[in-house]
N, C-alpha and C positions, 0 to 999 in steps of 0.2 A: 744714509739715516738710519738711525740707528730709533727703536720705539720706544719710546714716551714709557714704556709701564715697566718691560726686563732688558733692555738696553740691546737686545739684539737687530739684528741687521733689518732693515724695510723691505720690503720687495715689492717692486709695482704695477699695482692694474691695470686693465685694461678702462678701465671706469672714470682714475685720476685718480682713487685714493689709494692708497698702502697697505701689503700688509702684512700680522709681525711673523717673521722666518721659529719663531718657537714659542710662540706662544700663541702662534697666530687668528688672535687681535683681528681688526680689519679696521685699519684711522679714514674718514677722509679725509686730504689735503689741504687744508686749509691748516688741520690738523698736529701736525709735524714739520711744515713747512720751514726751515735753521732761522731767518724772523723773527717766530714766533717763540720758539724756546731755544737754545743757545743747550747748541749740544753739552758744556759744564753741570745745568744743572741735572742732570738727567744722571742720578745713580747709576754704578755698575753694582757683576754682582762677582766676588770674590770666594771659589772652594775653593780648601783649605784643608788636604786631606795628609796624616797621616798616617804611615804604614810604618811600622817596626817588624824584622821578619831579623827576632836574632831560636837563638836554638839552647832547648832550657832540659838537660836530657829530666826522664824521668827518674820518679824519685822509688822503683825495688829494684832488686837486686835479678838482675840476666841470671837465666837460666843455666848458663854457663860456670858464671860466678857465685852460684847457690848449687851444681854440682860441684864443681874446686873445691868447694866448703864441706862439702859431705864428706865428700874422703878426703884433704886435710885438715883436721874441724882445726887450727890454730889460724888458715886462713880468715876463716870464721870470724876468728876472737881482735885478725887483724883488722879488716871487713870495718867492726860492728864502733871500733875503733878509730875508727879515721874517719868514719863517715856520722858517728852519733848527731853529734851536733849540727851538719851543716846536709844530713839528708836521711832525715829519724826513721821514716819507714821500711829503704833500704837497712842499716842496721838495724834495726833491730827484726829483720828476718837474720840477716846473717847472727845474727845473736839466737831465736834464736834454733835455727841450725848447727850452730857447735856448740850450744848449752847442750840439747840432745844429742851429738856426733861424743857428747866427754862426756856426760856420764854415758852412755855405752857403754865407752871406753874404758875410764872405770872399774859398774859392775865388774867386764869380762875379765879385765882387770885383779879383783877381787875372786872372782868365782874360780877363772884359772892355776890358781894359790893354793887348794882349800885341797 
């Protein structure tokens, strides 16, 4: 038999009553007789849970790519050009590194020729 309140299974007690295993409510025998209330009238509860598992890369420049951008500044410009629309934080970090190293490179070229 099912509990009229929650639809869980009822456990028969020694005194002739029934106890719900889920909500712990006690019912008299006459309250849960199949003739008194058909099973179709008992509402059932459904729990629907959606679990989405997806891996999204973080929007930040990794340490290795940052070092590579610092050592070879054209790599920073390339990373910026590829990621400027899809991952703006990653692109901005690569752009800052590339601009600083390009500035140092240009200054060293100018000061080395004089």
